[in-house]
C-alpha positions as CSV (number, residue, x, y, z in Angstrom):
1,M,0.3,0.0,0.2
2,R,2.9,2.4,1.3
3,E,4.4,2.2,-2.5
4,I,1.0,2.1,-3.9
5,C,0.9,5.8,-2.3
6,R,4.8,6.3,-2.8
7,R,4.7,5.8,-7.1
8,A,0.9,7.9,-8.3
9,G,1.3,10.4,-6.2
10,S,3.9,13.3,-5.7
11,K,6.9,12.8,-4.2
12,Q,5.8,15.8,-1.4
13,R,1.9,14.7,-2.2
14,F,3.5,11.2,-0.1
15,Q,5.5,12.7,2.9
16,E,2.4,15.2,3.4
17,E,-0.7,12.4,3.9
18,P,1.5,8.7,3.7
19,E,-2.6,6.7,3.4
20,W,-3.4,9.1,1.3
21,A,-4.8,6.4,-1.5
22,M,-5.7,3.5,1.1
23,Q,-9.7,4.5,0.4
24,A,-9.2,3.9,-3.0
25,L,-7.6,0.9,-3.1
26,L,-10.5,-0.3,0.1
27,R,-12.9,0.4,-3.2
28,M,-11.2,-1.3,-5.2
29,V,-11.1,-3.9,-3.2
30,G,-14.7,-4.1,-2.4
31,R,-15.1,-3.8,-6.1
32,G,-13.6,-6.6,-6.6
33,I,-10.8,-5.4,-9.1
34,L,-8.4,-5.9,-6.3
35,E,-7.2,-8.6,-3.7
36,S,-5.5,-8.0,-1.0
37,D,-4.0,-9.4,2.1
38,A,-3.1,-9.0,5.6
39,T,-0.4,-7.0,5.2
40,G,-1.4,-5.0,2.9
41,H,0.0,-5.9,0.0
42,F,-2.5,-5.9,-2.9
43,R,-2.3,-6.8,-6.9
44,I,-4.9,-6.9,-9.5
45,K,-8.0,-10.1,-9.2
46,R,-6.8,-12.4,-11.5
47,V,-9.8,-13.6,-14.4
48,S,-10.9,-17.2,-13.6
49,K,-10.4,-19.2,-17.2
50,K,-14.2,-19.1,-17.8
51,D,-14.2,-15.6,-17.5
52,R,-11.6,-14.9,-19.6
53,N,-12.8,-16.9,-22.9
54,K,-16.3,-15.1,-22.5
55,L,-14.3,-12.2,-22.8
56,L,-12.0,-13.2,-25.7
57,V,-15.1,-12.8,-27.8
58,E,-17.0,-9.6,-28.0
59,P,-19.8,-7.6,-26.8
60,D,-22.2,-7.4,-29.5
61,I,-21.5,-10.9,-31.6
62,A,-22.0,-12.5,-28.7
63,K,-25.4,-11.3,-28.1
64,I,-27.0,-11.9,-31.8
65,S,-24.7,-15.4,-31.4
66,E,-26.6,-16.0,-28.6
67,E,-30.1,-14.6,-30.3
68,N,-29.6,-17.4,-33.2
69,G,-29.1,-20.3,-30.2
70,E,-25.4,-20.4,-32.3
71,I,-22.1,-21.0,-29.7
72,P,-19.8,-18.0,-30.3
73,E,-16.4,-18.9,-31.6
74,E,-13.6,-16.4,-30.1
75,S,-12.1,-14.2,-32.0
76,G,-8.6,-14.7,-32.9
77,V,-7.5,-15.0,-29.0
78,K,-6.3,-17.7,-27.7
79,A,-7.7,-18.1,-23.9
80,E,-4.4,-18.9,-22.8
81,D,-2.5,-15.5,-24.4
82,A,-5.2,-13.2,-22.8
83,G,-3.4,-12.6,-20.6
84,D,-4.1,-12.8,-16.3
85,I,-5.9,-9.1,-16.3
86,A,-9.0,-8.1,-18.4
87,P,-9.7,-5.0,-20.9
88,D,-10.6,-1.8,-18.3
89,E,-14.7,-2.9,-19.6
90,Y,-14.4,-6.2,-17.4
91,Y,-13.5,-4.4,-14.1
92,D,-16.1,-0.8,-15.2
93,Q,-18.9,-3.8,-14.8
94,L,-18.0,-5.6,-11.0
């Protein structure tokens, strides 16, 4: 947490209020964007393989495919190549 506060703001802001980003970090934990442990370490929450496969298809294409009774195909990106971090839109939904 201290490292995030130190790097995300200016040196002056960190000196004046060393824990200035704590409320924002706790809100992100509450929304499920970040994970934290008892020692105060934070990391971006990993996307499960099930959710990652859903993210590979554009929402408009998935909706049209569902209406037609088809299973949407994956886009050109493979699940292994997508990484463990989802696009910003995924975290905005949380």
